[in-house]
N, C-alpha and C positions, 0 to 999 in steps of 0.2 A: 504494500500500500504506500503510495507516495505520501511524503510528510505534509504536503500542502493541501491534502484533501482527505475526506472521509467517505467511504463507500456506504451508501444507505439503500436498502431495498426499496424499489419504487412504490410498493403498496403502503409502506410506512410513511414515506414522504408525502404521498398523496393524501392520506388520512390526516397527517399533521397539518398540512397547509389548509385543507378544508376546514379543520377546527379553528385554525388561526384566523382565517377570514371570517368565520362565524362569530369570533370574539369581537370583530369590528361591526357586528350586527348585519352582516350580509346573510341573506336567506340561504338555507341549506342547498337548494338546487343550484343557485348561482355559484356558491362557494365550491361545490363539488365540481362543477364544470371548469371553474377558474383553476382549481388545484390540478385537475386532470390535464388541462391544457399546458400548464407549466411542467408537469412531470413528463408528459409525452414529448414536449420540446427537448427536455434533457435526454430522454430515451433516444431521440433522433440524433443526438450529438450536438445540438445547438444550445450549448450550455449558457451562452451569452444572453439568451432570452428565456432561460428556464427558471429554476427555483431560486437562483441567486437573487432574483428580483423580488421575491416574496416579502422580505422585510420592508423594502421601500414601498411596495404596493400597500402593505398593511398600515404603515405609518400614514400614508396618504388617505387611506380609508378612515383612520382614526381622527385625523385632523380636518376632515371634510373636503379635501381636495378631490377625492373620489367619492361620489354619491353611491352609497351601498344599495339603495333602493331607487334607481333612476326611473323617471317617467319617459321611457324611450318611445317616441311616436313619430309618425309620418307628418311632415310639415309642408311638403310640396310635391308636385309631380302627379302623374296619372298613368294608367295603363301599365306598361312594362318598365317604367322609369319613375323612381321615387327618391326622395331625400328624407332622411330621418334625423331628428335631433336627439343626441345621446344623453342630454341632461347631465353632463359631467359624470356619467357612470364609468365603471371600470371598463377599459377598452375591450378586454376579452369578453365581458358580458354583453356590451353594446354590439361588438362585432358578431357575436353568435346570433343575436336577434336580427341583425341586419342581413346576414347571410341566409338565415332561415326565411326571412321575408323575400329575398331575391329568389330562393328556390321555390317558394310558394307561387310567386308571380311567373316563374319560368314554367311551372306545370301548366299554366294557362296560356302563356304567350310563347313558350319554347326558349326564349332568351329574355333575360331581365337584368336590370342593374339597379342597385340601391346605393346611394351616396349617404354619407354620415357627416354631420358637423357636431361640434361641441362634445367631443369624446376625450378619452385619455389613451395613453400608450396601449396598443393592442397586442403586444408580444410578437410571436412569429406568424407571418402571413399564412403559412402552411396549415395552421389550425383551421382556418375558414375554407381554404381551397379544398382541403381534404374532406370537410363536411359535405361538400357538393359531390365529390367523387364517390363517397360512401353511399350516396343516393343515386348513383348512375348518371350524374351530371358532370360537366366540366365546370370547375370553380376557379374564379380569378379574384384575388384579393390584393389590395394595395392601401398604403397609408402615407400621408405626408407627415413630416416631423420638423422640429425646429432646425433652421439652417445650420449645417455643420460641415457641408461639403463646399470646397472652393473650386473655382475654375482656373485653368492655367493662366497665370498673369494677374489674377485677382488678389486683392489684399484683404478681402473679407469673405466669409462664406456666402454662397448664393442660393443654395438649395439644401435639402436634407438628405440623409442616407436612406432615401425613400425605397422601401421594398416592394417587390411584385412577386406574388406567388400564384402558380398555375398548377392545378391538379386535374388529371384525366383518369377516369376509371379504366382498369385493365381486366378486371375480374380474375386476376391472378393473385400472386402472393402479396403484392403491394401495388399501389397506384403509381403512375407517372406523377412526380411532384417536383416542380422546379420552384425554389424559394430563394430569392436573391435580393440583397440590398444593392442599391445602385452606387454606393460608395465602394471603394476598394474592399473595405470590410465594414461590418455593422459596428456602430459605436459601442455596443455592449461588449465587444471583444476587447476594447480598451479597458473597460471596467473589470472584466475577467482577468486581464493581464495585471492590473493594479492589485487585485485581490490575491493573485498568485505570486506577485513579486517578480514578474517576468518582463523582459524587454520585448519590443515589437519590431517587425521588419521596417526598414526605412521608407518603403513605398506605401505604407498604410496611411500616414497622416503627417501633418506639419505641426510645428510649435505655434504659439500665438503670433509670431512674426512671419509665418508662412514658410519656414525652413524645415526640411525633413528632420525627423527625430525618431530615435528608438526608445524614448522614454514615454511610457503610456500616461504618466502623470502630466507631462507637458503636452502630449497629444490630446488629452482630455480637455485641456484649456485652449487648444488650437483648432485646426480644421482637418476634416477627413479629405482624402483625395478620391476623385471619381473613378469608377470602374470603366476601363476602356476609353479614358479621355473624354472627348466631346460627345461620343456616342452614349456613354452612360450618363453624362451630364444632361443630354437632351431628353433621355427617358425619364430622368428624375424630374425635369420640368413638367413632363406630361402627367406624372403622378400628382404633382402640385396642383395642376389645373383641374384634374378629375376629382381629387379629394378635397381641394380647398376652394378653388375659384368658382366652379359651377355649382357647388353645393350651397353657396352663400355663407360658408364658414370663414374663419379668419385666414389671412394669408400666412404663409409659413413663418415669416419674420415676426408675426404678432403672437405666435404660440409661446407657451411657458415651459421651461425645462422642468421635468419631474424632480431633478436633483437641485437645481439652482433655485427653484420656486416650489419647495415641498408642500406649501400650504395652499397652492392655487391649482385649479384645474388646468390641464395642458391645452385644452381647446383644439385637440387633434381632429383631423378629418380622415375619413376612410372612403373606399369605393369598392363595391363588390359586384361581380357579374356571375350569373348562373346560366349555363347553357344546357337545356334538356335535349341531349343528343338522341334520346329514344324517338324523337320525331323524325329522324332521318336514318337511323341505323339500329338494328335489333341488338339486344344484349349478346346474343350468340355470335352475330357477325362482328360486333365490337371486340369481343373476347378473342376471336380467331384472328382478326386483323391486327390487334395490338400485340398478340403473341408473335405474329409474323414480323411486326415492326421490331419487337424486342429481340427476337432470334437473329434478325439481320444485324442489329447492333453488336450482339454478343460474338458473332462470328468474324467481326472485323479484325484483320491481322494487326498485331501490335509489334513495333520494332524493338520495344524494350522487353527484356527477358522477364517473364512472369507478369507482363502487362495485361490489363484486362479492361475492356470497354464496359462502363457502367451506365445504366439509364438513370436519369434523375429520379430520386426516390429510393434507389437500390442501396446506396450507402447508408441512408437513414434506416432502411429496413434491417440491414445487417447489424447496425449499431444498436438498434432496439432489441434484437434477439440477444445480442451479447450482454447488454446492460440489464435485461430482465433476469439474467443468470448471475452476473457479477455484482450488480447494484449500480447506482448512480454516483459518480464522483462529485461530491459536494465540496467546494472550496472550504478550507478549515475556518476561514473568517466567517463565511455564511453559516456554517454549521454552529459555530459559537454564538452567532446572532440568534439563530433559531432556538438554541438551548436557553439563551437568556430570555427570549420571549416566552418560552414554555414555562419557565419559573415565574416570570412576572405576571402572566395572565392565567396561570393554573391550567395549562393545556394538558389534557389527559393522554392524548396520543403519544406514543413513544417514537424515538428516533435512534434505534440501536444501530451500531456499526455492523456492517455485514462482514462476517468472518469468512 
């Protein structure tokens, strides 16, 4: 076991976080979904958006920055396009309701989109894209965040590390699932590096003066670099427009950081699309054609010895299988924070180390 982390079985972690959020007066159904979403994200290997964020989410619930019982409702749109107001609810809870609404509309119109304004950080986009895939639909989820990404030659950040997630049902062992931030890396990876006391690659971010740095503490105060240069930058702008501009929400520079402004709602915007492919292809045909698609990828010759072509979602599938056996690696700092919360709030759920 690495010294900087503690291995915890996922079922213990999920029950603990559920009870933790219920201590902030979140109802059991929402707390259970929120906890499961964080644990699943860790199981997929995306630790930057997993359980390490639970203490910060909890504190924001306690101080009212996150409304634990939000009145999430449709405020504009008609037909297959709507906008919902998240009432400053937990982004993961608001995101769930918005994607459920998109899927409900897609059952009628075959394709539907739901935008969201006035929400909070919604974690990993794959949470919502996979919801659609589990129902035999294609799911697309995106969110804009506070500007942290700079453009080549710019002296300030111009957009956020805006993620896009796309999931497609395969009816096999795992769905096709592409989930990517449009910065070089997600900002949460800087937080994870800080917690672990690790350095970062020089092409991840800059310091506050715009100079490359391997210090995650300086990078956290500076700017992230865009994925693929101007191409990633342009896609990030698109997410800003879909999630913030057309929804009537705040523009990205008007958002609040969940860390710098722990007592205020983030005012985040999201955008979800559900495509009911059953209108154009049967489940059986989809399964057969996606298997053909997958098999074609797997037989690709690789020049590197032992190299293997992976389909998006496959690495996460393998990581989940592994971590369900070995446990989830929780940074020691996060583990200590959770134990402190357990003692302070009388949480009964246990967090035993996995032997």
